[in-house]
VEXDO-977541 format. One record per residue: residue in one letter; x, y, z of N, C-alpha, C in turn. Coordinates in steps of 0.02 Angstrom, whole numbers, always signed. Layout:
<recs>
<A <X Y Z> <X Y Z> <X Y Z>> ...
</recs>
This chain:
<recs>
<M <+36 -51 -9> <+3 -1 -13> <+45 +67 +8>> <K <+24 +111 -51> <+74 +164 -40> <+45 +225 +18>> <S <+111 +251 +45> <+114 +292 +96> <+60 +356 +71>> <K <+41 +392 +130> <-5 +444 +109> <+33 +495 +77>> <T <+90 +493 +76> <+138 +562 +17> <+148 +524 -32>> <N <+130 +469 -59> <+133 +435 -120> <+59 +429 -161>> <L <+7 +440 -125> <-33 +443 -166> <-38 +487 -197>> <P <-85 +484 -254> <-105 +561 -325> <-151 +594 -270>> <N <-138 +656 -283> <-201 +701 -248> <-273 +690 -265>> <A <-290 +688 -326> <-345 +642 -340> <-360 +605 -296>> <T <-334 +557 -303> <-355 +482 -266> <-368 +497 -189>> <A <-320 +548 -158> <-317 +563 -82> <-392 +604 -83>> <E <-428 +636 -121> <-465 +686 -120> <-535 +662 -107>> <R <-527 +596 -143> <-590 +559 -156> <-593 +499 -103>> <I <-545 +482 -51> <-563 +444 +12> <-602 +463 +52>> <P <-608 +518 +78> <-670 +522 +131> <-733 +521 +83>> <M <-747 +526 +31> <-804 +505 -8> <-800 +441 +1>> <Y <-771 +397 -24> <-776 +330 -25> <-798 +294 +65>> <Y <-754 +323 +92> <-779 +304 +169> <-845 +335 +185>> <R <-855 +378 +164> <-925 +390 +178> <-973 +358 +155>> <Y <-977 +327 +88> <-1013 +282 +63> <-1028 +223 +83>> <L <-954 +197 +118> <-937 +125 +129> <-985 +122 +184>> <N <-983 +185 +244> <-1014 +160 +305> <-1089 +164 +288>> <M <-1115 +194 +243> <-1180 +196 +211> <-1201 +116 +208>> <L <-1161 +89 +162> <-1172 +19 +140> <-1170 -27 +194>> <A <-1118 -16 +235> <-1097 -51 +292> <-1182 -67 +335>> <A <-1210 +3 +359> <-1251 +5 +386> <-1321 -31 +350>> <S <-1317 -21 +296> <-1376 -48 +262> <-1365 -133 +249>> <Q <-1331 -163 +291> <-1314 -222 +288> <-1279 -251 +222>> <V <-1252 -206 +172> <-1232 -244 +111> <-1143 -256 +137>> <Q <-1132 -329 +120> <-1062 -348 +128> <-1017 -349 +60>> <R <-1029 -345 +12> <-992 -334 -37> <-1005 -294 -109>> <I <-979 -263 -149> <-1003 -220 -202> <-939 -227 -239>> <K <-970 -226 -291> <-907 -217 -364> <-903 -150 -381>> <S <-854 -140 -429> <-831 -53 -440> <-882 -25 -484>> <Q <-925 -68 -521> <-998 -47 -564> <-1024 -25 -527>> <E <-1060 -60 -477> <-1121 -35 -419> <-1091 +26 -390>> <L <-1036 +31 -359> <-1019 +80 -320> <-1011 +146 -377>> <S <-982 +133 -443> <-990 +175 -484> <-1073 +219 -495>> <K <-1115 +189 -499> <-1182 +196 -498> <-1199 +231 -443>> <L <-1170 +216 -379> <-1201 +271 -310> <-1151 +330 -308>> <I <-1111 +331 -330> <-1061 +385 -312> <-1028 +439 -388>> <H <-1066 +404 -441> <-1054 +455 -500> <-977 +450 -515>> <I <-939 +396 -505> <-872 +404 -519> <-855 +352 -567>> <P <-808 +352 -627> <-807 +282 -653> <-781 +243 -630>> <S <-802 +179 -650> <-769 +116 -611> <-700 +94 -626>> <A <-677 +138 -685> <-586 +123 -693> <-559 +151 -651>> <T <-583 +225 -634> <-570 +266 -567> <-563 +247 -504>> <I <-613 +207 -485> <-617 +177 -422> <-572 +107 -422>> <R <-562 +81 -482> <-521 +18 -458> <-453 +40 -462>> <R <-437 +107 -500> <-360 +127 -486> <-349 +160 -435>> <D <-405 +191 -389> <-386 +207 -342> <-373 +163 -280>> <F <-419 +116 -282> <-425 +50 -252> <-332 +22 -250>> <S <-325 +11 -303> <-261 -19 -320> <-212 +6 -278>> <C <-204 +84 -261> <-156 +107 -242> <-145 +86 -153>> <F <-193 +32 -130> <-192 +19 -64> <-202 -71 -59>> <G <-170 -99 -114> <-145 -161 -136> <-196 -201 -156>> <E <-200 -264 -151> <-264 -305 -190> <-325 -304 -115>> <L <-355 -249 -146> <-422 -245 -87> <-480 -302 -112>> <G <-485 -304 -187> <-541 -354 -205> <-507 -420 -246>> <R <-570 -443 -256> <-568 -513 -306> <-609 -511 -380>> <S <-567 -519 -447> <-594 -529 -493> <-671 -577 -477>> <G <-721 -551 -501> <-787 -569 -488> <-826 -583 -442>> <Y <-786 -567 -377> <-815 -552 -318> <-840 -483 -305>> <G <-785 -452 -321> <-779 -381 -291> <-754 -352 -227>> <Y <-771 -312 -190> <-752 -294 -145> <-793 -297 -68>> <D <-749 -331 -17> <-784 -347 +33> <-790 -261 +77>> <V <-860 -236 +86> <-878 -174 +110> <-834 -165 +191>> <Q <-838 -206 +222> <-809 -188 +283> <-734 -191 +287>> <F <-706 -218 +256> <-649 -229 +241> <-616 -156 +207>> <L <-643 -133 +148> <-645 -71 +107> <-630 -19 +170>> <K <-695 -28 +229> <-707 +22 +279> <-668 +29 +313>> <E <-629 -24 +330> <-573 -18 +396> <-520 -7 +362>> <T <-503 -11 +287> <-441 +7 +270> <-440 +91 +251>> <F <-493 +113 +224> <-501 +188 +233> <-501 +233 +299>> <A <-531 +189 +351> <-532 +218 +432> <-453 +242 +429>> <K <-407 +177 +423> <-356 +190 +448> <-318 +245 +394>> <V <-328 +244 +346> <-305 +303 +299> <-317 +353 +322>> <L <-379 +383 +348> <-404 +430 +365> <-390 +453 +447>> <N <-375 +383 +483> <-365 +421 +551> <-418 +426 +585>> <V <-476 +383 +586> <-536 +420 +600> <-550 +408 +701>> <N <-502 +369 +721> <-511 +351 +791> <-462 +404 +824>> <K <-425 +456 +762> <-390 +507 +813> <-444 +576 +803>> <L <-460 +603 +843> <-476 +677 +872> <-443 +734 +846>> <E <-466 +768 +787> <-453 +814 +747> <-496 +876 +794>> <K <-446 +919 +815> <-485 +973 +860> <-465 +1018 +796>> <I <-531 +1076 +780> <-514 +1137 +743> <-549 +1199 +750>> <A <-508 +1249 +742> <-526 +1317 +778> <-564 +1342 +714>> <L <-608 +1393 +737> <-647 +1423 +673> <-647 +1496 +683>> <I <-617 +1531 +648> <-620 +1580 +635> <-671 +1630 +590>> <G <-706 +1669 +644> <-766 +1697 +630> <-821 +1658 +641>> <V <-882 +1701 +681> <-945 +1669 +715> <-999 +1710 +699>> <G <-998 +1731 +634> <-1072 +1753 +599> <-1116 +1702 +581>> <N <-1145 +1719 +544> <-1190 +1669 +534> <-1186 +1595 +512>> <L <-1141 +1618 +460> <-1096 +1535 +436> <-1049 +1511 +498>> <G <-1028 +1536 +526> <-976 +1523 +569> <-1018 +1481 +618>> <Q <-1089 +1510 +644> <-1139 +1493 +687> <-1165 +1425 +648>> <A <-1185 +1424 +594> <-1214 +1342 +570> <-1157 +1296 +570>> <L <-1079 +1322 +553> <-1046 +1285 +557> <-1031 +1235 +634>> <I <-1035 +1277 +689> <-1043 +1256 +754> <-1098 +1224 +774>> <R <-1170 +1241 +732> <-1228 +1202 +772> <-1215 +1125 +734>> <N <-1191 +1119 +666> <-1187 +1060 +651> <-1130 +1017 +665>> <N <-1068 +1046 +671> <-1002 +1023 +702> <-974 +945 +683>> <F <-1003 +944 +622> <-979 +880 +607> <-1017 +803 +647>> <R <-1068 +822 +634> <-1100 +761 +685> <-1105 +700 +656>> <R <-1083 +684 +578> <-1071 +631 +553> <-1006 +625 +547>> <N <-956 +646 +582> <-885 +614 +586> <-869 +638 +653>> <P <-864 +600 +699> <-846 +612 +755> <-769 +619 +771>> <N <-725 +593 +720> <-659 +628 +720> <-638 +688 +705>> <L <-705 +751 +685> <-696 +810 +665> <-738 +844 +736>> <K <-703 +884 +762> <-731 +943 +792> <-721 +1017 +789>> <I <-749 +1052 +793> <-749 +1132 +799> <-730 +1135 +890>> <T <-677 +1154 +905> <-677 +1150 +979> <-675 +1216 +1023>> <I <-641 +1254 +988> <-633 +1339 +1001> <-649 +1374 +933>> <A <-680 +1451 +955> <-690 +1490 +886> <-661 +1552 +914>> <F <-650 +1604 +873> <-625 +1670 +878> <-668 +1718 +843>> <E <-671 +1771 +868> <-714 +1824 +838> <-691 +1894 +865>> <Q <-708 +1940 +817> <-697 +2025 +835> <-771 +2045 +862>> <N <-822 +2020 +851> <-884 +2052 +885> <-874 +2045 +954>> <E <-887 +2102 +984> <-867 +2107 +1071> <-924 +2075 +1104>> <T <-990 +2068 +1079> <-1062 +2040 +1109> <-1038 +1947 +1110>> <L <-1001 +1940 +1061> <-981 +1866 +1056> <-931 +1837 +1097>> <I <-872 +1894 +1102> <-809 +1863 +1126> <-829 +1835 +1211>> <D <-801 +1802 +1238> <-815 +1764 +1309> <-875 +1724 +1308>> <T <-899 +1715 +1263> <-965 +1673 +1264> <-959 +1611 +1242>> <I <-1007 +1560 +1256> <-1002 +1484 +1223> <-1077 +1476 +1178>> <F <-1051 +1453 +1130> <-1108 +1451 +1100> <-1096 +1383 +1070>> <N <-1168 +1346 +1063> <-1164 +1282 +1064> <-1102 +1237 +1089>> <G <-1081 +1245 +1151> <-1038 +1207 +1170> <-966 +1219 +1159>> <V <-966 +1288 +1112> <-884 +1299 +1101> <-882 +1377 +1112>> <P <-820 +1374 +1141> <-817 +1437 +1191> <-780 +1497 +1137>> <I <-789 +1550 +1136> <-779 +1600 +1090> <-732 +1654 +1130>> <Y <-665 +1659 +1088> <-615 +1716 +1116> <-613 +1768 +1056>> <S <-570 +1819 +1088> <-551 +1866 +1059> <-505 +1847 +1005>> <M <-493 +1896 +950> <-431 +1873 +910> <-374 +1894 +938>> <A <-367 +1923 +993> <-296 +1951 +1028> <-277 +1876 +1045>> <L <-318 +1831 +1064> <-301 +1764 +1093> <-295 +1720 +1061>> <L <-297 +1716 +979> <-288 +1662 +933> <-230 +1626 +951>> <R <-177 +1653 +952> <-105 +1616 +952> <-99 +1573 +1013>> <Q <-125 +1602 +1072> <-104 +1580 +1137> <-161 +1518 +1136>> <K <-208 +1525 +1137> <-269 +1460 +1135> <-267 +1403 +1090>> <I <-248 +1432 +1015> <-235 +1375 +972> <-162 +1325 +976>> <Q <-108 +1367 +1018> <-40 +1318 +1053> <-80 +1274 +1106>> <E <-116 +1325 +1156> <-136 +1285 +1215> <-169 +1232 +1193>> <N <-220 +1221 +1147> <-252 +1151 +1125> <-238 +1120 +1079>> <E <-135 +1121 +1061> <-129 +1106 +1012> <-171 +1075 +939>> <I <-182 +1140 +915> <-246 +1116 +843> <-191 +1162 +790>> <T <-203 +1115 +746> <-155 +1114 +690> <-200 +1145 +608>> <T <-271 +1126 +630> <-322 +1142 +565> <-377 +1209 +584>> <A <-380 +1234 +534> <-425 +1301 +561> <-490 +1305 +490>> <I <-543 +1340 +525> <-578 +1360 +467> <-595 +1411 +468>> <S <-589 +1450 +417> <-603 +1529 +412> <-658 +1556 +380>> <T <-706 +1596 +413> <-761 +1607 +375> <-761 +1683 +381>> <V <-698 +1711 +372> <-682 +1805 +369> <-694 +1810 +299>> <P <-715 +1867 +278> <-741 +1906 +210> <-667 +1909 +176>> <S <-671 +1898 +116> <-597 +1906 +77> <-556 +1983 +101>> <A <-614 +2025 +119> <-576 +2092 +135> <-530 +2079 +182>> <H <-545 +2049 +228> <-490 +2034 +293> <-454 +1967 +299>> <A <-483 +1911 +235> <-446 +1845 +267> <-355 +1852 +257>> <G <-360 +1900 +206> <-272 +1916 +209> <-237 +1923 +256>> <K <-263 +1955 +307> <-234 +1981 +370> <-239 +1915 +430>> <I <-284 +1857 +425> <-283 +1811 +452> <-233 +1760 +461>> <M <-208 +1739 +397> <-182 +1683 +372> <-98 +1684 +413>> <P <-63 +1750 +417> <-3 +1744 +456> <-7 +1743 +532>> <L <-69 +1770 +544> <-83 +1726 +630> <-95 +1669 +625>> <L <-131 +1632 +574> <-144 +1557 +604> <-61 +1527 +581>> <D <-33 +1544 +531> <+20 +1521 +522> <+75 +1522 +587>> <E <+72 +1584 +609> <+120 +1591 +696> <+91 +1563 +757>> <A <+26 +1544 +738> <+7 +1482 +789> <+9 +1423 +783>> <G <+42 +1403 +715> <+52 +1334 +703> <+0 +1290 +662>> <I <-35 +1337 +627> <-90 +1299 +581> <-41 +1263 +540>> <R <-77 +1216 +494> <-66 +1188 +444> <-98 +1185 +397>> <S <-160 +1177 +412> <-208 +1184 +361> <-258 +1216 +376>> <V <-301 +1255 +308> <-343 +1303 +324> <-400 +1280 +274>> <L <-465 +1302 +298> <-523 +1279 +243> <-554 +1354 +246>> <N <-555 +1383 +189> <-555 +1440 +173> <-620 +1463 +146>> <F <-673 +1490 +182> <-747 +1506 +135> <-754 +1588 +102>> <A <-687 +1627 +87> <-691 +1668 +64> <-641 +1653 +0>> <P <-669 +1660 -65> <-662 +1638 -125> <-597 +1685 -152>> <E <-558 +1729 -122> <-511 +1770 -156> <-449 +1717 -140>> <R <-402 +1711 -177> <-345 +1681 -163> <-295 +1717 -121>> <L <-261 +1692 -70> <-225 +1717 -37> <-156 +1692 -43>> <K <-113 +1734 -23> <-32 +1719 -1> <-37 +1683 +73>> <T <-6 +1625 +57> <+10 +1581 +100> <+71 +1547 +117>> <P <+104 +1517 +159> <+166 +1499 +153> <+173 +1437 +133>> <Q <+212 +1398 +98> <+215 +1336 +59> <+194 +1281 +120>> <H <+205 +1281 +171> <+205 +1234 +206> <+114 +1229 +240>> <M <+96 +1291 +223> <+13 +1284 +253> <-14 +1252 +177>> <M <-60 +1217 +187> <-116 +1188 +145> <-190 +1218 +150>> <I <-202 +1259 +97> <-269 +1290 +111> <-324 +1272 +44>> <R <-381 +1257 +56> <-435 +1238 +31> <-491 +1296 +14>> <Y <-499 +1316 -28> <-557 +1353 -36> <-617 +1330 -49>> <I <-686 +1364 -18> <-744 +1351 -42> <-781 +1411 -60>> <D <-795 +1413 -132> <-835 +1483 -162> <-894 +1455 -168>> <L <-959 +1458 -137> <-1027 +1440 -135> <-1067 +1471 -201>> <T <-1048 +1531 -207> <-1081 +1557 -285> <-1050 +1515 -341>> <S <-974 +1500 -339> <-951 +1468 -392> <-991 +1413 -400>> <E <-992 +1377 -353> <-1007 +1291 -339> <-1069 +1284 -374>> <L <-1117 +1358 -361> <-1191 +1346 -365> <-1208 +1380 -442>> <Q <-1154 +1414 -473> <-1158 +1424 -548> <-1137 +1369 -590>> <T <-1082 +1338 -561> <-1069 +1275 -607> <-1125 +1199 -595>> <L <-1148 +1218 -556> <-1211 +1163 -544> <-1277 +1162 -587>> <I <-1290 +1236 -583> <-1350 +1265 -634> <-1324 +1265 -700>> <Y <-1265 +1277 -726> <-1241 +1267 -780> <-1235 +1218 -818>> <L <-1216 +1142 -777> <-1219 +1070 -784> <-1283 +1050 -793>> <S <-1331 +1092 -742> <-1403 +1050 -748> <-1441 +1087 -812>> <D <-1427 +1127 -828> <-1457 +1186 -899> <-1431 +1127 -957>> <R <-1376 +1110 -941> <-1338 +1073 -1006> <-1359 +1004 -1025>> <E <-1372 +978 -976> <-1403 +923 -944> <-1481 +912 -984>> <A <-1507 +955 -960> <-1578 +982 -984> <-1598 +987 -1065>> <E <-1535 +1027 -1095> <-1538 +1043 -1177> <-1519 +984 -1212>> <N <-1464 +942 -1161> <-1460 +882 -1211> <-1514 +812 -1212>> <Q <-1551 +819 -1155> <-1630 +796 -1162> <-1662 +810 -1211>> <V <-1662 +876 -1219> <-1707 +898 -1269> <-1693 +872 -1331>> <L <-1627 +891 -1356> <-1598 +880 -1405> <-1590 +800 -1439>> <S <-1588 +762 -1382> <-1588 +684 -1388> <-1670 +661 -1410>> <G <-1727 +691 -1373> <-1784 +668 -1406> <-1808 +704 -1471>> <V <-1769 +770 -1500> <-1790 +784 -1549> <-1762 +735 -1599>> <D <-1703 +715 -1599> <-1675 +656 -1634> <-1697 +608 -1648>> <Q <-1724 +575 -1593> <-1772 +517 -1583> <-1843 +523 -1623>> <S <-1861 +573 -1624> <-1938 +589 -1664> <-1943 +599 -1743>> 
</recs>
């Protein structure tokens, strides 16, 4: 099995999704599944699934498929799901509060444990079990809690000022809800979530599919 450092990035990005669906299959008492069946479920080509799984050795058998429980255990080890990953949240506005309310309920190994905010009415309060601190305490509290992952919901206009503070605090990975690309240290991993772009892409693909179906109906008539 390849180490995490040798896994292709695209494969590594799909592992959490594989694990999530394998949990669903196991909960439904599904014992084995073939790549073609999994492909229909998660909308990824079966050849891609087989190629991804081959990175972890011989996980399946020809004609039999894959043992769901074995796959689940394999990816659980890769994702280190038995280790609690504590997360710092930067920004407790409407989006930040929604994230705290949910707090990865379906992923017990992920948990927002502290949050930071500039709004004085929120500072030194506890929201849904998560203490909210002043930004002035960001470095101290992150280091005290040995946190290396953060989520930032700070608007683009201010997000650039946050990254150096997170770097100084020892944060290595950031999920950023501000779409503007930021200058970050090479050792810091950052992923962007642009809800507007994602929605526009979804609408475009949906409209294109609808047009293709119309054209297909015309061709058959």
